[in-house]
N, C-alpha and C positions, 0 to 999 in steps of 0.2 A: 546470312544475316549480318547486318552492319555491326562493326565492333562497338558502336555507340547506339545500338538499337534502343537502349533504355534511357537515352539522354533527355528525352522529352518528359520523362516521368518525374513528378515532383519529389524532392528529397525525402519526404516522409509519407509517400503514397501508401494507403489511401487517405491519409490526412492531407490537409493543405500544407504546403511548405511553410516552414517558419520564416519570419521576416529576414530578408537579406540572404536567403539561401538559393532560391530558384534563379536560373535553370540549372546551375551546376550542382555537383555533389557537395554536401557539407564538408567542411575541412576534415572532420574525423573520418567520414566515409571515404574520402579520397585517399587519406593517409593509410587507412586499413586496406583499401583496394590496392594501392601501390605496394604495400608490404606483402600482400598475398602473391601478387604476380612477380615480385622480386625473388621469391623463393619457390613458388608454385608447389606447396606441400600437398601431400595426399589428405592430411587432416589439418583443419584450421579452426581453432576455437575463438570466436569473437564475443566478448562480453561488452554489451552496451546498455546503458540505463533504459528502462521502458520509455518509449516516446522519442528515442533518438533517431529512428529511421533504419532499423535493421532490415526491414523488408526490401526497401529500395536498394540498399547496399548489396544484399544477397542476390537480387535479380540482376544487378549490374555485373556481378561476377559471373552469374550463370550465362548472361548474354555473351560475355567475352569468351568464356570457355566453349560455348557452342560455335561462335564465329571462328575460333581457332581450330575447331575440330577435335579438341581434347575430349569432349563428351558428345554424346548423341541423344541422351535422355536425362530426364530429371525426375527425382522422387522427393517430394516435400513431406516431411513427417511432422505432425502437429499434435498438441494435447487434446484438442476438441474438434467436433464436427464443424462447428461454426468457422474455426480458423482455416479449415480446408477450403471453404468457399472464399474466404477473404484472400487467401494466397492465390487462388485461381483467378479472382477478379484483378488483382494486382499484376499477375503474370500476363494476363490477356492484354493489358494496357501496353505492354512492351513487345507484343507479338509472340509470346510464348504460350502455347496452348497447354493448360494443365487440367486434367479431368478430376474434379472434386467428388464425383459420384462413384468413383471406382470401388467395386466390391470384390472381396476375396473370391467369391463364387464365379466372377467373370473370368479371371485368369489373365485376360488381355484387355486392352482398350483400343479405341479407334485410332487409325493412323493420323487423324487430324490433330492428335495431341502429341506434344513433345514429352509429356510425362504425366504423373498422377500425384494427387495429394491424399495421404492416408494418415490415420491416427496411430499413436504408439500402441494402443490396445489392438488395433486391427493387424498390425505387424506381428504382435505377440501371438495372435490366434493362428497364424499360418506363416511362420518365418520361411519355410522351404519355398513357398510360392514366391515370396518377395526376393529371395535369394536367386531363384531361377530368372526372374525378371531383371535383376541387377546384373547377372552374368550374361544375359542375352545381348545387351548393348552397353557401351561405355557410359556409365551413369554417374551423375552428380547427385549426392544425397544432401538435401538441406534439412538439418534438424532444427526445427523451431522450438525454442525453450528446451534445450537438450537435457536439462536436469530431470525432466520427466521420465527419461529413459531409465532412471534409477528408482522409479516409484515402486517397482516390485521386481523380484529376482527374475520372474518369467519375462517381464518386459525387457530387462537388460539383456538376458540371454537371447531373446527373440531378435532384438535389434542387432546384436553382434552376429548372430547366424545369418540374418537376412542381408546385412550390408557390409560384411567383411570383404566381399569381392569388389566393392565399388571403386571406380576409377578415382573419384574425389569425394570427400566428405567435408561439408561446411557446417560447423556447429554454431548455433546462435543461442544466446540467453541474456536476459536482463538481470537474472538472479542466479549465479552459478553455485549457490550454497544449498545444502540440504541438512536436515536434522538427523539423518541416519548415516550408517556406514556403507550403504550400497554404492559401489563405484559407478560412475557415469561412463557408459561405453564410449570408446574412442577419445576420451579425455585423458591427457597426460597428468600424472601426479609426481611431485617431487617431495623428498623428505626434508622437513625443516630442522632447525636447531634443537627442537624438543622431541625429535623422532616421529613427528606426525606427518602424514602424507597430505599435501595440499594440491588442489587442482591448479594447473598452470594455463593461463590464457595466452594466446598468441597476440591478441590485441584487446585492450580494455579502454572503455570510455565511460567514466562514472557520472553520477548525478551532479557532483560539484563542478567538474569541467563543463558539462552540458549546460548547467545553469549560467556559468560565466559566459558561455558562447551564445546564450539566448536561444538554445535549441529546445529547452524544456522550461516550464513555468516554475516560478517560486511557489511553494506550498506553505500556507499557514495552517496550523492545527488549532482548532478551538475546542478546548476540553471543558466538559461539564461534570460537576459533582452533584450532590443532592442527598436527600434523606430517603432511605429505603426501609420498608417494614414488610416482613413476611412471616408466614406461619409454617413451621416444619411439619413433617409427617407425624411427629410425636405430639403435635398440638401446641408446641411452644411458640410464642410470638417474639420475634427478634427484630430489633431496629439497628441500623448502622448508617453511617454517613460515608458515601462513596467519595474517595479522594483523601480519606484519613487513614492512618495505619490500621490495618485489619489482619486477622489471621487468614490463612489461605482459604479455609472453608467459608469464613464470613465474606471475604472478597468475592469468591466464586458465586455465592448466592446473592450478594448485593448487586453484582454485575448482571446476573440473569434477571433479577427483579427490575433493574433499570431498563433492560431490553424488552420486558414483558409488555406487549401491546395493550394489556388491560390497565397498566399504570399510566400516570401522567408524565413520567420522566421522558419517555421516548416521544410522546406527542409534543411536549414543550421544546425538546431539542429539534424536532422536525420543523416546528413553527419558526424557531430561530434560524434554521438552515434555509427555510423558504424566504425569510426576510433578507438573508444574505444573498440568495439567488436574485431577488428583486434588485438589490443594490448592484450586483455584478452586471445585470442586464442593462444597466444604464450605459455601460461602456462596451459590453459584449451582448448585443441584442438576442442572439440565438443561444445563449448559455443555458446548459441543462444541468440537472442534478441527478445523482445516483444514490440510492439507499441500498447498502449491501446487507442483506438479511441472513439470518442463520438457517432458516428452514422455510418450507413452502407455506405453512399455516401463518407464520408471523409475517411473511412477505405480503400475503393477501391482506392481513390486518393493517399493516403499514400503509398499503395502498388506499384503504378506506380512510385512514387518518389524513392522508394527503388530499384526498377528495374533499374532506370536510374543511381542511386548512385553506386550500387554494380554489375550491369550486370547480376544479378540473380533474379528470381521471388521470391516473398514473399508469404507465406501461409496466406490466408485470411479466418478468421473464423467469421461468422455472426450468430446472435442469431436465425434466422429463417431458417438456413441451416440444412436440415435433415442429412447431412453428416458431421456435425461439430465435433462430437465425434471421427469419423474415422480420420478426418484431424488432430485433436489434438494428437491422438495416433501416427499417422505417423510422425508428426513433432517431437514429443518427442523421437522417436526412430531413427531419422535421424541426419545428421550433417548440415542441412540447416541453413542459417544465421538468417532469420527474420520471425516472425509471427506477423500478424496484427489482432487484435480482438476487438470486441465491447462487453464490460462488461462481457461476459460469462467466460472469462479466468481470471476474477478478484478474484475468490474465489474458494478454494478447489481443483482446478485442479493441478495435479502434473506433472510438466515438469522440473525436477531437473536441467537440463542443462541451464536453463534461467539464464544468468548472467548480461545482460544489458537490461534496460527498458527505454522507452520514455513515460512519462505520458502526453498524448496528449488528455485529456478529460477535460471538464468543470465541472465534478462532483467533489465536494470538501468536502464531509462529512467525518468525522474521520473514520467511519466504512468502507466506500468504499476505502479510501486511505490506511488504514491498510491492508485490504484484497488484494489490488492491489500490494502493496509492498511485501506482503507475498509470491507472486509468485517468488520472486527472492532470498529469504533468505534460501532456502532449501540446506543445506550443504551436499556434497557427500564425500569430503575429506578435511582434514584440510588445511586452507590457502586460500580457494576460497573466492573471494570478489565479491560483487554485486555493480553495478553502475546504478543509476536511474536518467535520465535527465528530468527536469521539468521547467516550466516557473517561473520566479521570481514574484510569486504572494504571498502576505502576508499570506493568509490562508494556502497555501501549505508549505511555509517556516516554519510556526509554527508547522504544523503536522510533517514535516521532523525532526525538532528539538526535537520532543516529542516521538520519536520512542520507548523509553524505559518506557514511562508512562503507567501504568496499570490502566484501567478504569473499573468501574462497571456500570451496567444498573441502572439508577436512575429514580424512579417514582415521580410524583407530582413536577416536576422541575418548578422553577419560570421562566417566560418568560425572554429571554435575554434582557438586558437593551437597546441594539440597535434595538430591534424589529425584528431581524433576527432569523429565526429558521431553523436549518439544514434540518429537514424533509420537511418543506415547500419549502425551497430553492431547495432541490434535486428533489422534485415533479415538481417544475416549470421548472427545467432544463430538466427533462425527457419529459415534454410536448413540449419543444421548441428546443430540440437539435437533432431532427431527420428529415432532409429534406425529408425522404421517406413518411412522413405523409402529406396527401393532405391539402393544405392551409397553410402549415408552411412556414414562410419566415424569412430570416435574417433581423434583425432590422437595418442593415446598409450594405454598400458595402465596402469591403476591397479594399484599393487602393495600399498601399505599406507597407511592413513589412520587417524588417531586425533584425538579432539576434546579440547579443554580449554576451560574457562569463561574468557572474556576480560573482559567488563564488561557493565554495564547502561546503557542510554541512556534518558533521560527529560527532557523539557522543556528540551532544549538542554544538559543536564549529563550527565556520565559518572561511573559509580559502580562500585566493585569493583576489586580489585587482582590479578585473575587467580587461577585455582585449578584443581585437578584435578577431573575428573568425579566426582561423588559425595562430594566433600569438604564439610566443615562450612561453608566459605566460600561454595561454590556454593549450598548449601541455604539460606543466609541470604537469598538472592534468590529461589530457586525457591519457598521457603515463605512468600513475602509473602501476606498475606490477600487473598482475591479480591474483597472489598468494601472499597474505600477511596476517599475523596474525593481530587481531584488534589493539594491541599495536604498531605494525609496521606501520599500516595505520596512526595512530595518529602521530607517530614520523615523518614519511615521509611528511605528510601534513604540520606539523609545520616547517619542514626544507624548504619545497618549499615556504611556506609563508615568512619565514625569508629571504630566498635568493632573492625573488622578491622585498621585501621591501628594502633590502640592495642595490640591483641593481638600484632601483629607486632613492635612496638617492645619490648613486654615480653619476648617470646620472644628477641629479639636481646640484650636486657640480661641475661637469666638464663642463657641457653645460648650456646655458641659458635655463631656464624653459619657456615653452610656455606662462605661465601666466605672465611672466615678460614683454612680449610685449603688454599686455593688459593695458588699463587705470586702475588706482587704484580702481575706483568704479566697473569696470567690473571684476577685479580679486577678490575683496571681495564678489561680488554677486555670482560668480561661486563657490567660496569656501563655502559660506553659503548654496547654493543648495546641494553641495556634503554632507555637514554635516547634513542638514535636512533629506536627503535621508537615511543616516546611522542611524539617530535617529529614523526615521520611522520604519526601519527594526528592531532596538533594541526594540522598543515599541511592535511590533508584537511578538517578541521572549519572552519578559519578562512580558508584560502587564503593564509596568510602563508608566505613562503619559509622553508626550513629555516634558512638563515643568520640571518634576522631573529629567528626563535624562539630560536635559541641565544644571540643577542646579548641578547635580553630576559631570558632566564634568567640570563645572566651579570650583567646589571645588577641583577637582583632579589636574587641570592644572593652576588654578589661573586666574587672569584677570577679566575684566569687563563683564557685560551682552553682549550677542551676538551682539546686535545692536551697541555697542561701541567697539567691539573687533577688533584688527588689523588682517591683513591677516596671520601673523605669529602665533597669538594666536588661530585663527580658525584652522589653519593647525595642531597645536599641539593637539587640541581637536579631530580632525579627526583621527590622529594617535592613540590617547588614546582609542577611541571607537572601532577602529579596533583591538587593542590589547585585549580589553574585549571580542570581538567576537571570538578570537582564543582560549580562555580559556574555559574549561568545566564548565558548570553551577554548 
């Protein structure tokens, strides 16, 4: 095989290559490729943001190792069945035969294949078989999303036993962090200054550099708050406003009420997302949308909503659907508007035309969020922009504001001070979020929900002053062009923000403000609530205590403590914290 057998493969196959990259490897791919062959290690961990082109990079290394006779066989290990076929398709394009249908019961595969694609679960079920196959020929193991090898102790043990004799091991991941202490097999850890062991990547390429290089799309997050009302099992009726400070129980139930397909919130947000998709299609004609649902029942209900909104059916992909891979492939090749999926489209799946997303799931771990957003960042040509709609929940707001933060997997972490643990929380959600499970019941009954536009998050900044659904203020952001460079996105968002604030100031100067009709104590109480909500949002973004934020506002604006402040002084602090939110951290 030629040393450059993969040279005709686009840099992000099976995506289309990003603008300016074909036919050569992208700069990061070439740099990582050169680094690998400079040292030729047995183990090599490559961390590259979702959408950067890890598949092409790995296959180029595999082609070179085969050409040099370093290896004679390849085993690709993936998290899902669908990804096995995706890897086999990509490998076939460069003349490497990979069997995606290999079963443990077979023991061997056809001589027509250079290797096989298997799942982590498949390896854990029969590690001795895979060890024997690895020992039989000099084998390269490609671990796709290697962090999954730590999903369970049996998986990690199985992977170690099966692939310890491998000639070479190439580990790939877009998210090398986990919420638990399970070490990832064949990944090196080093102790930091705090005595914690952190995973060490041999090569890293984060979202920030990829965005600067035009390899991935810029992502704007459109957050929606709203009024929620539900009835508890005890018969109590509770109302809360999503996006304002709430207790953990209130937030959890308000969030679930928002996602309930029986309420208006999710329908209104999907309508807004579909309007956004229509706008994006002006510049990207085949742009598609994805709704990430929590469970099977709600996924089907969301699809019914989308049919009513668009007049077209939505493709529904469920984890237990044997035809799921075929549906994903058909949707990727079509120009259909919407796909609704439960979890399985959150990681590794390549549908490069996805430009608009609705994050309609209660799963909130950093790992899941990063992988879900990764479905929308895969650039095909320069200027494409992604838009993700989500509920105004502090956890999600924080994750959206930290898109560019690069994380390592840390072992021996101290328990969080608030007693919450991402892994335990995700496990609890998995146990309770699927009505398909016998005996599973909602802890409350949703009565009424409605959505309001809250704000836009981009590049660490927050834009927008809140608005009703369908208002001109919301349309300012829904109607952003679908083709913009990252710096153009920031400039336009700042302009929209400035225009809205100027319009409100003019309106207040010309007409009587609604607050002026309120009694003084009502006006001050309303302003305090607004300020406290903004302080709460700033707390989740920066981690600063509420009291510290209030003190900084007081120093910046002057005046007495909040309890003695006038309406004008409180309004000044509201405008100050909103200015903070529009500036990049």
